[in-house]
MDTraj code that builds the backbone (N, CA, C; nanometers):
import mdtraj as md
import numpy as np

residues = "MET ALA THR THR TRP LYS LEU ASP PRO THR HIS SER GLU VAL ALA PHE LYS VAL LYS HIS LEU VAL ILE THR THR VAL THR GLY TYR PHE ARG SER PHE ASP GLY THR VAL VAL THR GLU ASN GLU ASP ASP PHE THR THR GLY LYS VAL ASP PHE THR ILE GLU THR GLY SER ILE ASP THR ASN GLN SER GLN ARG ASP GLU HIS LEU LYS SER ALA ASP PHE PHE ASP ALA ALA ASN HIS PRO GLN LEU LYS PHE THR SER THR SER ILE GLU GLU LYS GLY ASP ASP GLU PHE VAL LEU ARG GLY ASP LEU THR ILE GLY ASP VAL THR LYS PRO ILE LYS PHE ASP VAL GLU PHE GLY GLY THR VAL THR ASP ALA TYR GLY ASN PHE LYS ALA GLY PHE GLU VAL SER GLY LYS ILE SER ARG LYS GLU TYR ASN LEU THR TRP ASN ALA VAL THR GLU ALA GLY ALA ILE VAL VAL SER ASP ASP VAL LYS ILE GLN ALA SER VAL GLN PHE VAL LYS GLN".split()
xyz = np.array([
    [-8.2671, -7.1725, -3.7804],
    [-8.3345, -7.0580, -3.8385],
    [-8.2579, -7.0107, -3.9632],
    [-8.3273, -6.9902, -4.0724],
    [-8.2651, -6.9474, -4.1980],
    [-8.2091, -6.8062, -4.1852],
    [-8.0916, -6.7875, -4.2428],
    [-8.0256, -6.6575, -4.2414],
    [-7.9841, -6.6234, -4.3840],
    [-8.0106, -6.4994, -4.4235],
    [-7.9724, -6.4524, -4.5567],
    [-7.8473, -6.3666, -4.5459],
    [-7.7540, -6.3922, -4.6367],
    [-7.6303, -6.3161, -4.6495],
    [-7.6308, -6.2526, -4.7887],
    [-7.6109, -6.1207, -4.7959],
    [-7.6081, -6.0489, -4.9241],
    [-7.4651, -6.0126, -4.9595],
    [-7.4324, -6.0227, -5.0862],
    [-7.3008, -5.9867, -5.1350],
    [-7.2732, -5.8385, -5.1112],
    [-7.1519, -5.8079, -5.0685],
    [-7.1046, -5.6707, -5.0575],
    [-7.0171, -5.6447, -5.1803],
    [-7.0731, -5.5836, -5.2864],
    [-6.9987, -5.5695, -5.4114],
    [-6.8789, -5.4752, -5.4012],
    [-6.8795, -5.3831, -5.3068],
    [-6.7675, -5.2898, -5.2956],
    [-6.6437, -5.3556, -5.2356],
    [-6.6606, -5.4735, -5.1751],
    [-6.5477, -5.5465, -5.1174],
    [-6.5350, -5.6858, -5.1788],
    [-6.5749, -5.6976, -5.3050],
    [-6.5716, -5.8265, -5.3747],
    [-6.5211, -5.8056, -5.5166],
    [-6.4661, -5.9137, -5.5748],
    [-6.4278, -5.9081, -5.7152],
    [-6.4403, -6.0463, -5.7776],
    [-6.4687, -6.0457, -5.9078],
    [-6.4770, -6.1693, -5.9849],
    [-6.3827, -6.1538, -6.1041],
    [-6.2880, -6.2467, -6.1155],
    [-6.1874, -6.2401, -6.2221],
    [-6.1810, -6.3726, -6.2966],
    [-6.1239, -6.3665, -6.4166],
    [-6.0961, -6.4884, -6.4915],
    [-5.9603, -6.4728, -6.5570],
    [-5.8974, -6.5864, -6.5843],
    [-5.7662, -6.5880, -6.6487],
    [-5.7702, -6.6900, -6.7612],
    [-5.7152, -6.6488, -6.8756],
    [-5.7124, -6.7374, -6.9915],
    [-5.5800, -6.7159, -7.0642],
    [-5.5234, -6.8243, -7.1135],
    [-5.3976, -6.8170, -7.1875],
    [-5.4208, -6.7545, -7.3247],
    [-5.3298, -6.6663, -7.3624],
    [-5.3335, -6.6025, -7.4934],
    [-5.2082, -6.6437, -7.5697],
    [-5.2280, -6.6975, -7.6879],
    [-5.1176, -6.7473, -7.7712],
    [-5.0346, -6.8535, -7.6998],
    [-5.0889, -6.9106, -7.5946],
    [-5.0303, -7.0177, -7.5147],
    [-4.9024, -6.9737, -7.4417],
    [-4.8683, -6.8442, -7.4479],
    [-4.7437, -6.8002, -7.3849],
    [-4.7652, -6.7018, -7.2705],
    [-4.8803, -6.6358, -7.2672],
    [-4.9088, -6.5417, -7.1583],
    [-5.0527, -6.5595, -7.1129],
    [-5.0815, -6.5022, -6.9980],
    [-5.2159, -6.5098, -6.9423],
    [-5.2793, -6.3718, -6.9430],
    [-5.4025, -6.3644, -6.9910],
    [-5.4806, -6.2406, -6.9868],
    [-5.5780, -6.2533, -6.8704],
    [-5.5848, -6.1492, -6.7884],
    [-5.6784, -6.1456, -6.6764],
    [-5.7907, -6.0486, -6.7095],
    [-5.9115, -6.0903, -6.6810],
    [-6.0275, -6.0037, -6.6997],
    [-6.1126, -6.0055, -6.5750],
    [-6.2011, -5.9081, -6.5673],
    [-6.2901, -5.8944, -6.4521],
    [-6.4323, -5.8737, -6.5000],
    [-6.5260, -5.9119, -6.4164],
    [-6.6638, -5.8712, -6.4339],
    [-6.6876, -5.7672, -6.3256],
    [-6.7355, -5.6499, -6.3651],
    [-6.7484, -5.5381, -6.2709],
    [-6.8857, -5.5310, -6.2051],
    [-6.9840, -5.6023, -6.2581],
    [-7.1186, -5.5972, -6.2018],
    [-7.1693, -5.7392, -6.1758],
    [-7.1998, -5.7671, -6.0498],
    [-7.2454, -5.8997, -6.0102],
    [-7.3228, -5.8884, -5.8797],
    [-7.3961, -5.9941, -5.8466],
    [-7.4767, -5.9947, -5.7252],
    [-7.4879, -6.1385, -5.6752],
    [-7.5071, -6.1528, -5.5456],
    [-7.5197, -6.2870, -5.4916],
    [-7.5823, -6.2890, -5.3538],
    [-7.6394, -6.4040, -5.3212],
    [-7.6931, -6.4281, -5.1880],
    [-7.6565, -6.5694, -5.1451],
    [-7.6441, -6.5848, -5.0158],
    [-7.6309, -6.7158, -4.9549],
    [-7.7392, -6.7236, -4.8491],
    [-7.8189, -6.8284, -4.8533],
    [-7.9200, -6.8511, -4.7491],
    [-7.8790, -6.9771, -4.6754],
    [-7.8481, -6.9617, -4.5461],
    [-7.8078, -7.0759, -4.4649],
    [-7.9266, -7.1213, -4.3818],
    [-7.9413, -7.2514, -4.3702],
    [-8.0493, -7.3079, -4.2885],
    [-8.0188, -7.2925, -4.1399],
    [-7.8903, -7.2950, -4.1078],
    [-7.8474, -7.2916, -3.9683],
    [-7.7524, -7.1735, -3.9484],
    [-7.8059, -7.0535, -3.9422],
    [-7.7399, -6.9256, -3.9199],
    [-7.6016, -6.9128, -3.9849],
    [-7.4934, -6.9431, -3.9117],
    [-7.3577, -6.9206, -3.9624],
    [-7.2907, -7.0490, -4.0126],
    [-7.3673, -7.1553, -4.0332],
    [-7.3131, -7.2814, -4.0840],
    [-7.3271, -7.2805, -4.2360],
    [-7.2184, -7.2431, -4.3043],
    [-7.2250, -7.2268, -4.4487],
    [-7.2392, -7.3589, -4.5236],
    [-7.2138, -7.4724, -4.4581],
    [-7.2367, -7.6002, -4.5262],
    [-7.3852, -7.6240, -4.5501],
    [-7.4712, -7.5508, -4.4795],
    [-7.6157, -7.5613, -4.5001],
    [-7.6650, -7.4567, -4.6004],
    [-7.5720, -7.3860, -4.6648],
    [-7.6075, -7.2735, -4.7504],
    [-7.6537, -7.3106, -4.8895],
    [-7.7320, -7.2207, -4.9447],
    [-7.7765, -7.2252, -5.0841],
    [-7.7273, -7.0952, -5.1466],
    [-7.6422, -7.1076, -5.2494],
    [-7.5788, -6.9918, -5.3107],
    [-7.6445, -6.9622, -5.4451],
    [-7.6775, -6.8349, -5.4664],
    [-7.7234, -6.7871, -5.5965],
    [-7.6373, -6.6674, -5.6330],
    [-7.5815, -6.6703, -5.7551],
    [-7.4871, -6.5670, -5.7965],
    [-7.5142, -6.5332, -5.9425],
    [-7.5188, -6.4049, -5.9750],
    [-7.5356, -6.3619, -6.1140],
    [-7.4252, -6.2629, -6.1496],
    [-7.3853, -6.2669, -6.2750],
    [-7.2832, -6.1775, -6.3278],
    [-7.3379, -6.1136, -6.4548],
    [-7.3245, -5.9829, -6.4653],
    [-7.3671, -5.9112, -6.5859],
    [-7.2582, -5.9269, -6.6926],
    [-7.2905, -5.9950, -6.8031],
    [-7.1898, -6.0204, -6.9065],
    [-7.1383, -5.8914, -6.9693],
    [-7.2216, -5.7904, -6.9764],
    [-7.1802, -5.6628, -7.0354],
    [-7.0808, -5.5855, -6.9504],
    [-7.0550, -5.6335, -6.8290],
    [-6.9621, -5.5636, -6.7398],
    [-6.8195, -5.6155, -6.7516],
    [-6.7931, -5.6967, -6.8526],
    [-6.6596, -5.7558, -6.8693],
    [-6.5559, -5.6463, -6.8928],
    [-6.4389, -5.6623, -6.8317],
    [-6.3331, -5.5624, -6.8397],
    [-6.1982, -5.6331, -6.8415],
    [-6.1319, -5.6290, -6.9573],
    [-5.9983, -5.6885, -6.9707],
    [-5.8920, -5.5805, -6.9894],
    [-5.9295, -5.4557, -6.9626],
    [-5.8397, -5.3414, -6.9743],
    [-5.8041, -5.3115, -7.1201],
    [-5.8902, -5.3550, -7.2117],
    [-5.8690, -5.3282, -7.3538],
    [-6.0078, -5.3250, -7.4181],
    [-6.0566, -5.2059, -7.4522],
    [-6.1960, -5.1888, -7.4934],
    [-6.2320, -5.2676, -7.6192],
    [-6.1419, -5.2771, -7.7153],
    [-6.1733, -5.3517, -7.8379],
    [-6.1944, -5.4999, -7.8066],
    [-6.1101, -5.5554, -7.7217],
    [-6.1262, -5.6957, -7.6811],
    [-6.2553, -5.7133, -7.6024],
    [-6.2850, -5.6174, -7.5125],
    [-6.4081, -5.6259, -7.4329],
    [-6.5312, -5.6282, -7.5228],
    [-6.5333, -5.5438, -7.6247],
    [-6.6474, -5.5422, -7.7171],
    [-6.6587, -5.6756, -7.7909],
    [-6.5448, -5.7353, -7.8285],
    [-6.5477, -5.8653, -7.8946],
    [-6.6044, -5.9714, -7.7996],
    [-6.5633, -5.9672, -7.6727],
    [-6.6127, -6.0643, -7.5739],
    [-6.7627, -6.0492, -7.5490],
    [-6.8149, -5.9288, -7.5614],
    [-6.9590, -5.9053, -7.5433],
    [-7.0393, -5.9488, -7.6659],
    [-6.9716, -5.9667, -7.7798],
    [-7.0398, -5.9981, -7.9059],
    [-7.0877, -6.1430, -7.9101],
    [-7.1570, -6.1752, -8.0188],
    [-7.2091, -6.3111, -8.0380],
    [-7.0966, -6.4144, -8.0523],
    [-6.9731, -6.3714, -8.0797],
    [-6.8603, -6.4650, -8.0859],
    [-6.8325, -6.5287, -7.9492],
    [-6.8685, -6.4569, -7.8417],
    [-6.8429, -6.5078, -7.7073],
    [-6.9700, -6.5061, -7.6224],
    [-6.9885, -6.4030, -7.5395],
    [-7.0979, -6.4032, -7.4419],
    [-7.2329, -6.3613, -7.4980],
    [-7.2363, -6.2955, -7.6123],
    [-7.3618, -6.2487, -7.6711],
    [-7.4440, -6.1745, -7.5653],
    [-7.3821, -6.0706, -7.5086],
    [-7.4420, -5.9975, -7.3959],
    [-7.5798, -5.9398, -7.4292],
    [-7.6040, -5.9059, -7.5552],
    [-7.7343, -5.8501, -7.5930],
    [-7.8470, -5.9516, -7.5713],
    [-7.8198, -6.0797, -7.5978],
    [-7.9211, -6.1838, -7.5833],
    [-7.9084, -6.2638, -7.4543],
    [-7.7907, -6.2607, -7.3935],
    [-7.7654, -6.3344, -7.2692],
    [-7.6944, -6.2412, -7.1709],
    [-7.7715, -6.1520, -7.1082],
    [-7.7098, -6.0476, -7.0250],
    [-7.6494, -6.0967, -6.8931],
    [-7.6769, -6.2201, -6.8542],
    [-7.6248, -6.2683, -6.7256],
    [-7.5678, -6.4092, -6.7349],
    [-7.4633, -6.4321, -6.6560],
    [-7.4174, -6.5664, -6.6228],
    [-7.4831, -6.5974, -6.4898],
    [-7.5209, -6.7222, -6.4671],
    [-7.5887, -6.7570, -6.3422],
    [-7.5283, -6.8818, -6.2809],
    [-7.5142, -6.8786, -6.1493],
    [-7.4683, -6.9944, -6.0741],
    [-7.5671, -7.0202, -5.9613],
    [-7.6087, -7.1459, -5.9475],
    [-7.6939, -7.1892, -5.8365],
    [-7.6307, -7.3130, -5.7757],
    [-7.6092, -7.3089, -5.6453],
    [-7.5421, -7.4216, -5.5802],
    [-7.6342, -7.5413, -5.5646],
    [-7.5711, -7.6587, -5.5612],
    [-7.6441, -7.7826, -5.5320],
    [-7.5940, -7.8464, -5.4026],
    [-7.4685, -7.8159, -5.3634],
    [-7.4152, -7.8683, -5.2375],
    [-7.2900, -7.7921, -5.1960],
    [-7.2641, -7.7939, -5.0650],
    [-7.1413, -7.7397, -5.0087],
    [-7.0876, -7.8455, -4.9135],
    [-6.9656, -7.8919, -4.9426],
    [-6.9047, -7.9964, -4.8600],
    [-6.7810, -7.9417, -4.7906],
    [-6.7673, -7.9737, -4.6622],
    [-6.6476, -7.9344, -4.5899],
    [-6.5340, -8.0284, -4.6290],
    [-6.4197, -7.9705, -4.6667],
    [-6.3039, -8.0471, -4.7108],
    [-6.1985, -8.0563, -4.6010],
    [-6.1907, -7.9539, -4.5197],
    [-6.0906, -7.9466, -4.4137],
    [-6.1096, -7.8161, -4.3394],
    [-6.0092, -7.7771, -4.2640],
    [-6.0182, -7.6519, -4.1893],
    [-6.0398, -7.5343, -4.2838],
    [-6.1560, -7.4753, -4.2753],
    [-6.1911, -7.3570, -4.3547],
    [-6.1826, -7.3791, -4.5052],
    [-6.1888, -7.5046, -4.5490],
    [-6.1882, -7.5350, -4.6920],
    [-6.3135, -7.6143, -4.7281],
    [-6.3734, -7.5754, -4.8410],
    [-6.4994, -7.6348, -4.8837],
    [-6.4963, -7.6628, -5.0336],
    [-6.5861, -7.7500, -5.0768],
    [-6.6114, -7.7722, -5.2187],
    [-6.7547, -7.7271, -5.2434],
    [-6.7695, -7.6327, -5.3337],
    [-6.8998, -7.5780, -5.3704],
    [-6.9355, -7.6345, -5.5071],
    [-7.0474, -7.7048, -5.5138],
    [-7.0944, -7.7614, -5.6403],
    [-7.2251, -7.6933, -5.6794],
    [-7.2432, -7.6827, -5.8098],
    [-7.3670, -7.6220, -5.8564],
    [-7.3749, -7.6214, -6.0067],
    [-7.4717, -7.5463, -6.0568],
    [-7.4957, -7.5361, -6.1998],
    [-7.4608, -7.3961, -6.2470],
    [-7.3746, -7.3898, -6.3492],
    [-7.3350, -7.2633, -6.4095],
    [-7.4010, -7.2526, -6.5460],
    [-7.4685, -7.1397, -6.5678],
    [-7.5328, -7.1142, -6.6960],
    [-7.4611, -6.9991, -6.7647],
    [-7.4123, -7.0278, -6.8844],
    [-7.3532, -6.9260, -6.9712],
    [-7.4275, -6.9367, -7.1032],
    [-7.4917, -6.8286, -7.1422],
    [-7.5740, -6.8322, -7.2634],
    [-7.6887, -6.9284, -7.2435],
    [-7.7040, -7.0238, -7.3354],
    [-7.8128, -7.1208, -7.3229],
    [-7.7628, -7.2582, -7.2786],
    [-7.6418, -7.2617, -7.2197],
    [-7.5838, -7.3877, -7.1738],
    [-7.5699, -7.3854, -7.0216],
    [-7.6212, -7.4908, -6.9575],
    [-7.6068, -7.5074, -6.8123],
    [-7.5317, -7.6373, -6.7879],
    [-7.4255, -7.6278, -6.7085],
    [-7.3430, -7.7457, -6.6783],
    [-7.3080, -7.7448, -6.5304],
    [-7.2885, -7.8646, -6.4733],
    [-7.2420, -7.8710, -6.3349],
    [-7.0973, -7.8241, -6.3261],
    [-7.0643, -7.7600, -6.2148],
    [-6.9294, -7.7090, -6.1931],
    [-6.8938, -7.7258, -6.0464],
    [-6.7631, -7.7298, -6.0206],
    [-6.7133, -7.7432, -5.8834],
    [-6.6159, -7.6289, -5.8576],
    [-6.6297, -7.5644, -5.7429],
    [-6.5374, -7.4598, -5.7010],
    [-6.4728, -7.5000, -5.5689],
    [-6.3458, -7.4654, -5.5549],
    [-6.2794, -7.4762, -5.4258],
    [-6.3014, -7.3445, -5.3533],
    [-6.3366, -7.3537, -5.2251],
    [-6.3673, -7.2341, -5.1465],
    [-6.2843, -7.2349, -5.0192],
    [-6.2223, -7.1218, -4.9931],
    [-6.1498, -7.1023, -4.8671],
    [-6.2262, -6.9975, -4.7868],
    [-6.2671, -7.0356, -4.6673],
    [-6.3410, -6.9465, -4.5784],
    [-6.2410, -6.8585, -4.5053],
    [-6.2541, -6.7271, -4.5232],
    [-6.1615, -6.6331, -4.4611],
    [-6.1985, -6.5946, -4.3195],
    [-6.3210, -6.6288, -4.2787],
    [-6.3649, -6.5964, -4.1434],
    [-6.4779, -6.4952, -4.1430],
    [-6.5160, -6.4558, -4.0221],
    [-6.6219, -6.3575, -4.0033],
    [-6.5700, -6.2458, -3.9142],
    [-6.6300, -6.1284, -3.9307],
    [-6.5910, -6.0125, -3.8505],
    [-6.7047, -5.9098, -3.8553],
    [-6.7135, -5.8297, -3.7520],
    [-6.8067, -5.7171, -3.7517],
    [-6.7291, -5.5934, -3.7938],
    [-6.7773, -5.5245, -3.9000],
    [-6.7043, -5.4078, -3.9498],
    [-6.7333, -5.2843, -3.8635],
    [-6.6734, -5.1723, -3.9010],
    [-6.6857, -5.0482, -3.8225],
    [-6.8279, -4.9938, -3.8184],
    [-6.9151, -5.0422, -3.9073],
    [-7.0534, -4.9953, -3.9127],
    [-7.1505, -5.0920, -3.8472],
    [-7.0967, -5.1967, -3.7843],
    [-7.1812, -5.2932, -3.7153],
    [-7.2338, -5.4052, -3.8028],
    [-7.1843, -5.4152, -3.9272],
    [-7.2270, -5.5219, -4.0177],
    [-7.1447, -5.6470, -3.9915],
    [-7.2130, -5.7615, -3.9775],
    [-7.1440, -5.8891, -3.9583],
    [-7.1161, -5.9482, -4.0951],
    [-6.9873, -5.9717, -4.1270],
    [-6.9471, -6.0124, -4.2605],
    [-6.8727, -6.1448, -4.2593],
    [-6.8817, -6.2142, -4.3726],
    [-6.8084, -6.3384, -4.3945],
    [-6.7342, -6.3248, -4.5267],
    [-6.6090, -6.3744, -4.5309],
    [-6.5280, -6.3634, -4.6517],
    [-6.4884, -6.4986, -4.7067],
    [-6.4795, -6.5060, -4.8393],
    [-6.4476, -6.6309, -4.9075],
    [-6.3585, -6.6051, -5.0283],
    [-6.2663, -6.6977, -5.0542],
    [-6.1887, -6.7006, -5.1774],
    [-6.2379, -6.8226, -5.2551],
    [-6.2755, -6.8009, -5.3796],
    [-6.3369, -6.9056, -5.4613],
    [-6.2535, -6.9238, -5.5883],
    [-6.2264, -7.0497, -5.6250],
    [-6.1522, -7.0740, -5.7489],
    [-6.2054, -7.1984, -5.8186],
    [-6.1967, -7.1950, -5.9500],
    [-6.2420, -7.3080, -6.0304],
    [-6.1932, -7.2935, -6.1730],
    [-6.2364, -7.3840, -6.2574],
    [-6.1926, -7.3837, -6.3964],
    [-6.3052, -7.4391, -6.4826],
    [-6.3221, -7.3790, -6.5994],
    [-6.4195, -7.4311, -6.6959],
    [-6.3513, -7.4493, -6.8309],
    [-6.4127, -7.5308, -6.9127],
    [-6.3783, -7.5408, -7.0538],
    [-6.4753, -7.4486, -7.1264],
    [-6.4241, -7.3436, -7.1869],
    [-6.5151, -7.2474, -7.2507],
    [-6.5933, -7.3110, -7.3646],
    [-6.5343, -7.4112, -7.4308],
    [-6.6022, -7.4758, -7.5433],
    [-6.7270, -7.5511, -7.4978],
    [-6.7258, -7.6011, -7.3726],
    [-6.8443, -7.6701, -7.3202],
    [-6.9636, -7.5757, -7.3059],
    [-6.9362, -7.4458, -7.3046],
    [-7.0418, -7.3449, -7.2930],
    [-7.0646, -7.2725, -7.4258],
    [-7.0230, -7.3354, -7.5340],
    [-7.0377, -7.2804, -7.6690],
    [-6.9642, -7.1480, -7.6887],
    [-6.8591, -7.1232, -7.6098],
    [-6.7728, -7.0070, -7.6304],
    [-6.6559, -7.0556, -7.7159],
    [-6.6863, -7.0805, -7.8426],
    [-6.5946, -7.1560, -7.9277],
    [-6.5113, -7.0715, -8.0217],
    [-6.5325, -6.9398, -8.0263],
    [-6.4545, -6.8582, -8.1191],
    [-6.3061, -6.8793, -8.0934],
    [-6.2307, -6.8886, -8.2011],
    [-6.0860, -6.8956, -8.1894],
    [-6.0257, -6.8582, -8.3232],
    [-5.8988, -6.8380, -8.3223],
    [-5.8248, -6.8094, -8.4443],
    [-5.6895, -6.8777, -8.4301],
    [-5.6231, -6.8941, -8.5402],
    [-5.4909, -6.9550, -8.5406],
    [-5.3961, -6.8568, -8.6096],
    [-5.2795, -6.8354, -8.5504],
    [-5.1814, -6.7454, -8.6099],
    [-5.1189, -6.8105, -8.7335],
    [-5.0445, -6.7304, -8.8084],
    [-4.9761, -6.7848, -8.9265],
    [-4.8831, -6.8991, -8.8897],
    [-4.8277, -6.8919, -8.7692],
    [-4.7356, -6.9967, -8.7236],
    [-4.8087, -7.1181, -8.6674],
    [-4.9425, -7.1126, -8.6639],
    [-5.0198, -7.2268, -8.6177],
    [-5.0542, -7.2253, -8.4701],
    [-5.0250, -7.1147, -8.3996],
    [-5.0571, -7.1062, -8.2562],
    [-5.2044, -7.0705, -8.2368],
    [-5.2654, -7.1328, -8.1375],
    [-5.4041, -7.1021, -8.1024],
    [-5.4050, -6.9708, -8.0246],
    [-5.4987, -6.8824, -8.0582],
    [-5.5022, -6.7497, -7.9970],
    [-5.5523, -6.7550, -7.8530],
    [-5.6602, -6.8292, -7.8275],
    [-5.7208, -6.8331, -7.6936],
    [-5.7336, -6.9788, -7.6490],
    [-5.6843, -7.0097, -7.5290],
    [-5.6934, -7.1479, -7.4811],
    [-5.8371, -7.1833, -7.4419],
    [-5.8630, -7.3113, -7.4288],
    [-5.9961, -7.3599, -7.3918],
    [-6.0221, -7.3419, -7.2422],
    [-5.9210, -7.3660, -7.1603],
    [-5.9386, -7.3581, -7.0150],
    [-5.9444, -7.2134, -6.9680],
    [-6.0434, -7.1852, -6.8840],
    [-6.0587, -7.0533, -6.8238],
    [-6.0612, -7.0725, -6.6729],
    [-5.9684, -7.0073, -6.6041],
    [-5.9651, -7.0122, -6.4579],
    [-6.0523, -6.9007, -6.4032],
    [-6.1316, -6.9340, -6.3033],
    [-6.2215, -6.8381, -6.2402],
    [-6.1752, -6.8170, -6.0968],
    [-6.1656, -6.6913, -6.0565],
    [-6.1249, -6.6580, -5.9207],
    [-6.2153, -6.5470, -5.8687],
    [-6.2638, -6.5653, -5.7472],
    [-6.3474, -6.4610, -5.6872],
    [-6.3073, -6.4441, -5.5410],
    [-6.3085, -6.3210, -5.5000],
    [-6.2879, -6.2861, -5.3603],
    [-6.4139, -6.2120, -5.3186],
    [-6.4913, -6.2711, -5.2289],
    [-6.6232, -6.2159, -5.1987],
    [-6.6480, -6.2008, -5.0496],
    [-6.7191, -6.0922, -5.0166],
    [-6.7661, -6.0691, -4.8808],
    [-6.9187, -6.0694, -4.8834],
    [-6.9759, -6.1333, -4.7824],
    [-7.1202, -6.1345, -4.7660],
    [-7.1565, -6.0711, -4.6331],
    [-7.2682, -5.9982, -4.6310],
    [-7.3149, -5.9299, -4.5113],
    [-7.4383, -6.0018, -4.4591],
    [-7.4349, -6.0376, -4.3318],
    [-7.5502, -6.1027, -4.2692],
    [-7.6642, -6.0030, -4.2607],
    [-7.7815, -6.0443, -4.3063],
    [-7.8990, -5.9566, -4.3066],
    [-7.9784, -5.9690, -4.1774],
])
top = md.Topology()
chain = top.add_chain()
for i, resn in enumerate(residues, 1):
    res = top.add_residue(resn, chain, resSeq=i)
    for name in ("N", "CA", "C"):
        top.add_atom(name, md.element.get_by_symbol(name[0]), res)
traj = md.Trajectory(xyz[None], top)
């Protein structure tokens, strides 16, 4: 029997990390996102179909000028592309509570296949009687493959923003 799981945004976060000047890492967050998992076999997440959206305008790197630049046409073009979208194509069990989640990630007008490593944190019933499942998700993209190509070079020849972007999410889903 199919079961729907809805994202609990108050107990979830989506972050990214990118090297700046190749010497430090800047961490950013998306503050507005939504997701569902529909499993064919109740609590068997390997039978799941994942749909996840992120509002590009909700980007937060703790620096408003940088955030506005990231929302601009140089990067996410939030005015014309208000959402990033992920749709799964498969979930494979890798080991004890470890999975590989594959799917299609759309950023702007580019859709590419992507792979995420997923660690299943388990299930629990919260104090309000909601049955929840938790996951830690990690992956990496090349921003240039998604036409996020803006960059600059310092006077010394250092690249300002690296190509690789690490994605990390900690998410809870509530069984409906």
